[in-house]
TORKOL-4160 file (C-alpha; in steps of 0.2 Angstrom, whole numbers, padded with zeros to 4 digits, m for minus):
339
<pt num="1" X="0073" Y="m0281" Z="0718"/>
<pt num="2" X="0089" Y="m0273" Z="0724"/>
<pt num="3" X="0103" Y="m0284" Z="0731"/>
<pt num="4" X="0100" Y="m0279" Z="0749"/>
<pt num="5" X="0081" Y="m0284" Z="0747"/>
<pt num="6" X="0085" Y="m0301" Z="0740"/>
<pt num="7" X="0086" Y="m0314" Z="0754"/>
<pt num="8" X="0096" Y="m0330" Z="0752"/>
<pt num="9" X="0084" Y="m0345" Z="0754"/>
<pt num="10" X="0092" Y="m0361" Z="0760"/>
<pt num="11" X="0087" Y="m0379" Z="0759"/>
<pt num="12" X="0081" Y="m0380" Z="0777"/>
<pt num="13" X="0068" Y="m0367" Z="0774"/>
<pt num="14" X="0060" Y="m0378" Z="0760"/>
<pt num="15" X="0050" Y="m0393" Z="0760"/>
<pt num="16" X="0055" Y="m0407" Z="0748"/>
<pt num="17" X="0041" Y="m0403" Z="0737"/>
<pt num="18" X="0045" Y="m0385" Z="0737"/>
<pt num="19" X="0063" Y="m0389" Z="0732"/>
<pt num="20" X="0058" Y="m0401" Z="0719"/>
<pt num="21" X="0046" Y="m0387" Z="0712"/>
<pt num="22" X="0062" Y="m0377" Z="0709"/>
<pt num="23" X="0071" Y="m0391" Z="0700"/>
<pt num="24" X="0058" Y="m0400" Z="0689"/>
<pt num="25" X="0055" Y="m0385" Z="0677"/>
<pt num="26" X="0074" Y="m0383" Z="0674"/>
<pt num="27" X="0076" Y="m0402" Z="0668"/>
<pt num="28" X="0076" Y="m0407" Z="0650"/>
<pt num="29" X="0063" Y="m0420" Z="0645"/>
<pt num="30" X="0067" Y="m0426" Z="0628"/>
<pt num="31" X="0062" Y="m0440" Z="0616"/>
<pt num="32" X="0068" Y="m0455" Z="0626"/>
<pt num="33" X="0057" Y="m0451" Z="0640"/>
<pt num="34" X="0040" Y="m0460" Z="0639"/>
<pt num="35" X="0037" Y="m0454" Z="0657"/>
<pt num="36" X="0048" Y="m0440" Z="0665"/>
<pt num="37" X="0050" Y="m0433" Z="0682"/>
<pt num="38" X="0036" Y="m0433" Z="0695"/>
<pt num="39" X="0031" Y="m0451" Z="0698"/>
<pt num="40" X="0039" Y="m0465" Z="0707"/>
<pt num="41" X="0049" Y="m0469" Z="0692"/>
<pt num="42" X="0053" Y="m0463" Z="0675"/>
<pt num="43" X="0049" Y="m0474" Z="0659"/>
<pt num="44" X="0062" Y="m0474" Z="0646"/>
<pt num="45" X="0061" Y="m0480" Z="0628"/>
<pt num="46" X="0074" Y="m0494" Z="0624"/>
<pt num="47" X="0071" Y="m0498" Z="0606"/>
<pt num="48" X="0088" Y="m0507" Z="0604"/>
<pt num="49" X="0082" Y="m0520" Z="0618"/>
<pt num="50" X="0098" Y="m0518" Z="0627"/>
<pt num="51" X="0102" Y="m0504" Z="0640"/>
<pt num="52" X="0121" Y="m0498" Z="0644"/>
<pt num="53" X="0121" Y="m0491" Z="0661"/>
<pt num="54" X="0134" Y="m0481" Z="0672"/>
<pt num="55" X="0135" Y="m0472" Z="0688"/>
<pt num="56" X="0147" Y="m0460" Z="0697"/>
<pt num="57" X="0146" Y="m0450" Z="0713"/>
<pt num="58" X="0154" Y="m0433" Z="0717"/>
<pt num="59" X="0157" Y="m0429" Z="0735"/>
<pt num="60" X="0161" Y="m0412" Z="0742"/>
<pt num="61" X="0180" Y="m0411" Z="0747"/>
<pt num="62" X="0184" Y="m0427" Z="0740"/>
<pt num="63" X="0179" Y="m0424" Z="0722"/>
<pt num="64" X="0176" Y="m0405" Z="0721"/>
<pt num="65" X="0178" Y="m0391" Z="0734"/>
<pt num="66" X="0165" Y="m0377" Z="0736"/>
<pt num="67" X="0179" Y="m0364" Z="0739"/>
<pt num="68" X="0196" Y="m0369" Z="0732"/>
<pt num="69" X="0213" Y="m0362" Z="0739"/>
<pt num="70" X="0214" Y="m0351" Z="0723"/>
<pt num="71" X="0198" Y="m0342" Z="0728"/>
<pt num="72" X="0188" Y="m0350" Z="0714"/>
<pt num="73" X="0170" Y="m0355" Z="0721"/>
<pt num="74" X="0162" Y="m0370" Z="0713"/>
<pt num="75" X="0145" Y="m0365" Z="0707"/>
<pt num="76" X="0130" Y="m0377" Z="0706"/>
<pt num="77" X="0132" Y="m0376" Z="0687"/>
<pt num="78" X="0150" Y="m0382" Z="0688"/>
<pt num="79" X="0146" Y="m0397" Z="0699"/>
<pt num="80" X="0130" Y="m0401" Z="0689"/>
<pt num="81" X="0139" Y="m0400" Z="0672"/>
<pt num="82" X="0154" Y="m0411" Z="0678"/>
<pt num="83" X="0142" Y="m0424" Z="0686"/>
<pt num="84" X="0133" Y="m0426" Z="0670"/>
<pt num="85" X="0149" Y="m0425" Z="0659"/>
<pt num="86" X="0159" Y="m0439" Z="0668"/>
<pt num="87" X="0144" Y="m0451" Z="0666"/>
<pt num="88" X="0140" Y="m0446" Z="0648"/>
<pt num="89" X="0159" Y="m0450" Z="0644"/>
<pt num="90" X="0157" Y="m0469" Z="0651"/>
<pt num="91" X="0143" Y="m0472" Z="0640"/>
<pt num="92" X="0152" Y="m0464" Z="0625"/>
<pt num="93" X="0167" Y="m0476" Z="0629"/>
<pt num="94" X="0156" Y="m0491" Z="0626"/>
<pt num="95" X="0152" Y="m0484" Z="0609"/>
<pt num="96" X="0135" Y="m0480" Z="0614"/>
<pt num="97" X="0124" Y="m0464" Z="0615"/>
<pt num="98" X="0115" Y="m0458" Z="0631"/>
<pt num="99" X="0097" Y="m0459" Z="0632"/>
<pt num="100" X="0092" Y="m0454" Z="0651"/>
<pt num="101" X="0100" Y="m0449" Z="0667"/>
<pt num="102" X="0093" Y="m0449" Z="0685"/>
<pt num="103" X="0102" Y="m0439" Z="0699"/>
<pt num="104" X="0102" Y="m0442" Z="0718"/>
<pt num="105" X="0107" Y="m0427" Z="0728"/>
<pt num="106" X="0112" Y="m0426" Z="0747"/>
<pt num="107" X="0111" Y="m0408" Z="0753"/>
<pt num="108" X="0116" Y="m0400" Z="0769"/>
<pt num="109" X="0103" Y="m0389" Z="0778"/>
<pt num="110" X="0113" Y="m0373" Z="0774"/>
<pt num="111" X="0114" Y="m0376" Z="0755"/>
<pt num="112" X="0107" Y="m0361" Z="0746"/>
<pt num="113" X="0092" Y="m0365" Z="0735"/>
<pt num="114" X="0100" Y="m0355" Z="0721"/>
<pt num="115" X="0115" Y="m0366" Z="0721"/>
<pt num="116" X="0104" Y="m0382" Z="0718"/>
<pt num="117" X="0094" Y="m0373" Z="0705"/>
<pt num="118" X="0111" Y="m0370" Z="0697"/>
<pt num="119" X="0116" Y="m0388" Z="0698"/>
<pt num="120" X="0100" Y="m0393" Z="0689"/>
<pt num="121" X="0104" Y="m0380" Z="0676"/>
<pt num="122" X="0122" Y="m0387" Z="0674"/>
<pt num="123" X="0115" Y="m0404" Z="0671"/>
<pt num="124" X="0105" Y="m0399" Z="0657"/>
<pt num="125" X="0118" Y="m0387" Z="0650"/>
<pt num="126" X="0130" Y="m0401" Z="0649"/>
<pt num="127" X="0118" Y="m0413" Z="0640"/>
<pt num="128" X="0114" Y="m0399" Z="0627"/>
<pt num="129" X="0132" Y="m0391" Z="0625"/>
<pt num="130" X="0140" Y="m0408" Z="0624"/>
<pt num="131" X="0129" Y="m0414" Z="0610"/>
<pt num="132" X="0119" Y="m0428" Z="0620"/>
<pt num="133" X="0104" Y="m0423" Z="0611"/>
<pt num="134" X="0094" Y="m0439" Z="0615"/>
<pt num="135" X="0097" Y="m0439" Z="0634"/>
<pt num="136" X="0083" Y="m0434" Z="0646"/>
<pt num="137" X="0085" Y="m0429" Z="0664"/>
<pt num="138" X="0071" Y="m0441" Z="0670"/>
<pt num="139" X="0071" Y="m0437" Z="0689"/>
<pt num="140" X="0080" Y="m0444" Z="0704"/>
<pt num="141" X="0081" Y="m0442" Z="0723"/>
<pt num="142" X="0083" Y="m0429" Z="0737"/>
<pt num="143" X="0091" Y="m0432" Z="0754"/>
<pt num="144" X="0098" Y="m0422" Z="0769"/>
<pt num="145" X="0116" Y="m0425" Z="0775"/>
<pt num="146" X="0131" Y="m0418" Z="0781"/>
<pt num="147" X="0140" Y="m0414" Z="0765"/>
<pt num="148" X="0135" Y="m0412" Z="0747"/>
<pt num="149" X="0135" Y="m0427" Z="0737"/>
<pt num="150" X="0129" Y="m0429" Z="0719"/>
<pt num="151" X="0126" Y="m0447" Z="0711"/>
<pt num="152" X="0121" Y="m0448" Z="0693"/>
<pt num="153" X="0116" Y="m0463" Z="0684"/>
<pt num="154" X="0115" Y="m0463" Z="0665"/>
<pt num="155" X="0107" Y="m0475" Z="0653"/>
<pt num="156" X="0112" Y="m0478" Z="0636"/>
<pt num="157" X="0108" Y="m0486" Z="0619"/>
<pt num="158" X="0120" Y="m0496" Z="0608"/>
<pt num="159" X="0108" Y="m0493" Z="0593"/>
<pt num="160" X="0111" Y="m0511" Z="0586"/>
<pt num="161" X="0130" Y="m0510" Z="0587"/>
<pt num="162" X="0140" Y="m0522" Z="0598"/>
<pt num="163" X="0148" Y="m0514" Z="0614"/>
<pt num="164" X="0167" Y="m0509" Z="0612"/>
<pt num="165" X="0176" Y="m0516" Z="0627"/>
<pt num="166" X="0193" Y="m0511" Z="0635"/>
<pt num="167" X="0198" Y="m0529" Z="0633"/>
<pt num="168" X="0198" Y="m0530" Z="0614"/>
<pt num="169" X="0216" Y="m0522" Z="0610"/>
<pt num="170" X="0225" Y="m0533" Z="0598"/>
<pt num="171" X="0245" Y="m0534" Z="0594"/>
<pt num="172" X="0248" Y="m0522" Z="0580"/>
<pt num="173" X="0233" Y="m0510" Z="0583"/>
<pt num="174" X="0236" Y="m0492" Z="0582"/>
<pt num="175" X="0232" Y="m0482" Z="0599"/>
<pt num="176" X="0223" Y="m0465" Z="0598"/>
<pt num="177" X="0215" Y="m0453" Z="0609"/>
<pt num="178" X="0200" Y="m0441" Z="0607"/>
<pt num="179" X="0199" Y="m0426" Z="0617"/>
<pt num="180" X="0211" Y="m0417" Z="0628"/>
<pt num="181" X="0224" Y="m0426" Z="0639"/>
<pt num="182" X="0231" Y="m0417" Z="0655"/>
<pt num="183" X="0221" Y="m0401" Z="0653"/>
<pt num="184" X="0210" Y="m0406" Z="0669"/>
<pt num="185" X="0225" Y="m0410" Z="0679"/>
<pt num="186" X="0233" Y="m0393" Z="0675"/>
<pt num="187" X="0216" Y="m0385" Z="0680"/>
<pt num="188" X="0216" Y="m0394" Z="0697"/>
<pt num="189" X="0234" Y="m0388" Z="0700"/>
<pt num="190" X="0229" Y="m0370" Z="0697"/>
<pt num="191" X="0214" Y="m0372" Z="0708"/>
<pt num="192" X="0224" Y="m0379" Z="0722"/>
<pt num="193" X="0239" Y="m0367" Z="0720"/>
<pt num="194" X="0233" Y="m0352" Z="0730"/>
<pt num="195" X="0225" Y="m0335" Z="0727"/>
<pt num="196" X="0226" Y="m0326" Z="0710"/>
<pt num="197" X="0213" Y="m0335" Z="0700"/>
<pt num="198" X="0206" Y="m0318" Z="0695"/>
<pt num="199" X="0221" Y="m0313" Z="0685"/>
<pt num="200" X="0221" Y="m0329" Z="0675"/>
<pt num="201" X="0225" Y="m0327" Z="0656"/>
<pt num="202" X="0216" Y="m0336" Z="0643"/>
<pt num="203" X="0227" Y="m0352" Z="0642"/>
<pt num="204" X="0226" Y="m0353" Z="0662"/>
<pt num="205" X="0207" Y="m0350" Z="0663"/>
<pt num="206" X="0204" Y="m0363" Z="0649"/>
<pt num="207" X="0212" Y="m0378" Z="0659"/>
<pt num="208" X="0203" Y="m0372" Z="0675"/>
<pt num="209" X="0186" Y="m0373" Z="0664"/>
<pt num="210" X="0193" Y="m0391" Z="0658"/>
<pt num="211" X="0193" Y="m0397" Z="0676"/>
<pt num="212" X="0177" Y="m0388" Z="0682"/>
<pt num="213" X="0167" Y="m0392" Z="0666"/>
<pt num="214" X="0175" Y="m0406" Z="0656"/>
<pt num="215" X="0170" Y="m0408" Z="0638"/>
<pt num="216" X="0171" Y="m0426" Z="0633"/>
<pt num="217" X="0170" Y="m0429" Z="0615"/>
<pt num="218" X="0153" Y="m0437" Z="0614"/>
<pt num="219" X="0150" Y="m0445" Z="0597"/>
<pt num="220" X="0168" Y="m0450" Z="0596"/>
<pt num="221" X="0163" Y="m0467" Z="0604"/>
<pt num="222" X="0150" Y="m0472" Z="0592"/>
<pt num="223" X="0161" Y="m0466" Z="0578"/>
<pt num="224" X="0176" Y="m0476" Z="0584"/>
<pt num="225" X="0163" Y="m0491" Z="0585"/>
<pt num="226" X="0157" Y="m0489" Z="0567"/>
<pt num="227" X="0176" Y="m0487" Z="0562"/>
<pt num="228" X="0180" Y="m0505" Z="0569"/>
<pt num="229" X="0188" Y="m0500" Z="0585"/>
<pt num="230" X="0194" Y="m0516" Z="0595"/>
<pt num="231" X="0195" Y="m0507" Z="0611"/>
<pt num="232" X="0189" Y="m0491" Z="0619"/>
<pt num="233" X="0190" Y="m0483" Z="0637"/>
<pt num="234" X="0186" Y="m0467" Z="0645"/>
<pt num="235" X="0201" Y="m0457" Z="0652"/>
<pt num="236" X="0195" Y="m0452" Z="0669"/>
<pt num="237" X="0210" Y="m0458" Z="0680"/>
<pt num="238" X="0225" Y="m0454" Z="0669"/>
<pt num="239" X="0233" Y="m0461" Z="0653"/>
<pt num="240" X="0245" Y="m0472" Z="0662"/>
<pt num="241" X="0232" Y="m0479" Z="0674"/>
<pt num="242" X="0218" Y="m0481" Z="0662"/>
<pt num="243" X="0230" Y="m0488" Z="0649"/>
<pt num="244" X="0237" Y="m0500" Z="0661"/>
<pt num="245" X="0219" Y="m0507" Z="0663"/>
<pt num="246" X="0216" Y="m0508" Z="0645"/>
<pt num="247" X="0233" Y="m0517" Z="0642"/>
<pt num="248" X="0230" Y="m0530" Z="0656"/>
<pt num="249" X="0212" Y="m0533" Z="0651"/>
<pt num="250" X="0218" Y="m0536" Z="0633"/>
<pt num="251" X="0234" Y="m0546" Z="0638"/>
<pt num="252" X="0245" Y="m0534" Z="0628"/>
<pt num="253" X="0257" Y="m0519" Z="0630"/>
<pt num="254" X="0252" Y="m0502" Z="0625"/>
<pt num="255" X="0267" Y="m0493" Z="0619"/>
<pt num="256" X="0265" Y="m0474" Z="0620"/>
<pt num="257" X="0274" Y="m0463" Z="0607"/>
<pt num="258" X="0286" Y="m0450" Z="0616"/>
<pt num="259" X="0284" Y="m0437" Z="0602"/>
<pt num="260" X="0265" Y="m0438" Z="0604"/>
<pt num="261" X="0266" Y="m0436" Z="0623"/>
<pt num="262" X="0278" Y="m0421" Z="0621"/>
<pt num="263" X="0266" Y="m0413" Z="0609"/>
<pt num="264" X="0252" Y="m0414" Z="0622"/>
<pt num="265" X="0263" Y="m0408" Z="0636"/>
<pt num="266" X="0269" Y="m0393" Z="0625"/>
<pt num="267" X="0251" Y="m0387" Z="0625"/>
<pt num="268" X="0252" Y="m0385" Z="0644"/>
<pt num="269" X="0268" Y="m0376" Z="0646"/>
<pt num="270" X="0259" Y="m0360" Z="0651"/>
<pt num="271" X="0250" Y="m0367" Z="0666"/>
<pt num="272" X="0266" Y="m0378" Z="0671"/>
<pt num="273" X="0276" Y="m0362" Z="0672"/>
<pt num="274" X="0263" Y="m0354" Z="0683"/>
<pt num="275" X="0264" Y="m0368" Z="0696"/>
<pt num="276" X="0281" Y="m0374" Z="0693"/>
<pt num="277" X="0276" Y="m0391" Z="0687"/>
<pt num="278" X="0281" Y="m0403" Z="0673"/>
<pt num="279" X="0267" Y="m0404" Z="0661"/>
<pt num="280" X="0271" Y="m0422" Z="0656"/>
<pt num="281" X="0266" Y="m0428" Z="0673"/>
<pt num="282" X="0248" Y="m0421" Z="0669"/>
<pt num="283" X="0248" Y="m0429" Z="0652"/>
<pt num="284" X="0253" Y="m0446" Z="0660"/>
<pt num="285" X="0245" Y="m0446" Z="0676"/>
<pt num="286" X="0231" Y="m0433" Z="0677"/>
<pt num="287" X="0213" Y="m0438" Z="0676"/>
<pt num="288" X="0196" Y="m0431" Z="0673"/>
<pt num="289" X="0198" Y="m0425" Z="0655"/>
<pt num="290" X="0186" Y="m0439" Z="0650"/>
<pt num="291" X="0193" Y="m0441" Z="0633"/>
<pt num="292" X="0194" Y="m0459" Z="0625"/>
<pt num="293" X="0208" Y="m0471" Z="0623"/>
<pt num="294" X="0206" Y="m0482" Z="0608"/>
<pt num="295" X="0214" Y="m0496" Z="0599"/>
<pt num="296" X="0211" Y="m0497" Z="0580"/>
<pt num="297" X="0216" Y="m0510" Z="0567"/>
<pt num="298" X="0233" Y="m0504" Z="0560"/>
<pt num="299" X="0226" Y="m0501" Z="0543"/>
<pt num="300" X="0211" Y="m0490" Z="0549"/>
<pt num="301" X="0208" Y="m0472" Z="0545"/>
<pt num="302" X="0206" Y="m0463" Z="0561"/>
<pt num="303" X="0189" Y="m0456" Z="0563"/>
<pt num="304" X="0188" Y="m0436" Z="0565"/>
<pt num="305" X="0193" Y="m0431" Z="0582"/>
<pt num="306" X="0206" Y="m0445" Z="0585"/>
<pt num="307" X="0224" Y="m0443" Z="0585"/>
<pt num="308" X="0237" Y="m0457" Z="0586"/>
<pt num="309" X="0247" Y="m0459" Z="0601"/>
<pt num="310" X="0255" Y="m0476" Z="0601"/>
<pt num="311" X="0253" Y="m0494" Z="0596"/>
<pt num="312" X="0250" Y="m0511" Z="0603"/>
<pt num="313" X="0264" Y="m0524" Z="0607"/>
<pt num="314" X="0264" Y="m0541" Z="0613"/>
<pt num="315" X="0266" Y="m0544" Z="0631"/>
<pt num="316" X="0278" Y="m0558" Z="0629"/>
<pt num="317" X="0272" Y="m0569" Z="0642"/>
<pt num="318" X="0267" Y="m0556" Z="0654"/>
<pt num="319" X="0251" Y="m0549" Z="0660"/>
<pt num="320" X="0252" Y="m0533" Z="0649"/>
<pt num="321" X="0256" Y="m0515" Z="0654"/>
<pt num="322" X="0261" Y="m0499" Z="0647"/>
<pt num="323" X="0277" Y="m0493" Z="0639"/>
<pt num="324" X="0284" Y="m0477" Z="0632"/>
<pt num="325" X="0295" Y="m0478" Z="0617"/>
<pt num="326" X="0297" Y="m0497" Z="0621"/>
<pt num="327" X="0301" Y="m0495" Z="0639"/>
<pt num="328" X="0290" Y="m0502" Z="0652"/>
<pt num="329" X="0283" Y="m0489" Z="0665"/>
<pt num="330" X="0273" Y="m0491" Z="0681"/>
<pt num="331" X="0256" Y="m0484" Z="0681"/>
<pt num="332" X="0251" Y="m0468" Z="0690"/>
<pt num="333" X="0235" Y="m0458" Z="0691"/>
<pt num="334" X="0219" Y="m0455" Z="0702"/>
<pt num="335" X="0215" Y="m0469" Z="0714"/>
<pt num="336" X="0201" Y="m0465" Z="0727"/>
<pt num="337" X="0209" Y="m0476" Z="0741"/>
<pt num="338" X="0227" Y="m0472" Z="0738"/>
<pt num="339" X="0236" Y="m0466" Z="0754"/>
């Protein structure tokens, strides 16, 4: 069939059953699913006897754009991948492994059916490519609405371990991160900067990919738990803001090492030059990398994939917070309700 003969099919032309018939064959039904998509509810094995659960929503023009100022168009694969990745990261941050996800889609009438198929492919591609090998896409819900919205709920298993909380950091602990810090914020800046994405060099294209299809270090959470991590947290809203949450929950100060921060910022010199930005602001305040922030006992050997970024200090009568080189700083980062 030639391009001129191929007709774009939109959601309004399909019944719910017809659209589901395009989605279900694309979903990964793996070992954790005792009953997968197609019934009123899925049935998922829970051999640990406990279930870890997290949910998150992406909404058009709030969490993603279909067309960015740079000219980049978000594919269904992009949005599906990101929706899966950000939830898989939350399970990882508890020291658990994902076992199943369910997805709720709200779709405007003019959404292309092929875009929805791409979203289903993106969900499954993320599960497979990120290494969530035991996670099945078990079904969900379809609805009509004025804007695209994707809500993913992921279930996970602790596999007999205790959950690792954000409230467990102790004075003297070593702070470490797994995954990249600041890349997704650099990618967002390029997407919002204006036309010219077609000419991006490899270093610029890589950070755009980090925003559109983040790669949380799945497996690092369970590895940190096995190594005796006192605290874990997903880095979704920025190192300072998420660090402040861990610090206050634990009643300590997280002291970030300026040299380690500069090393992370140095990797982003190319994107920073392209948009006239300070890369350190991305490292400190940029979100959506979905790496891990961890506090380990001082004598610990860090698990593979983690790198030291600071230490844990006493709060000295305060409620806790974040410092850089011993100097307190105010948290900054993503806030859905900030004016």
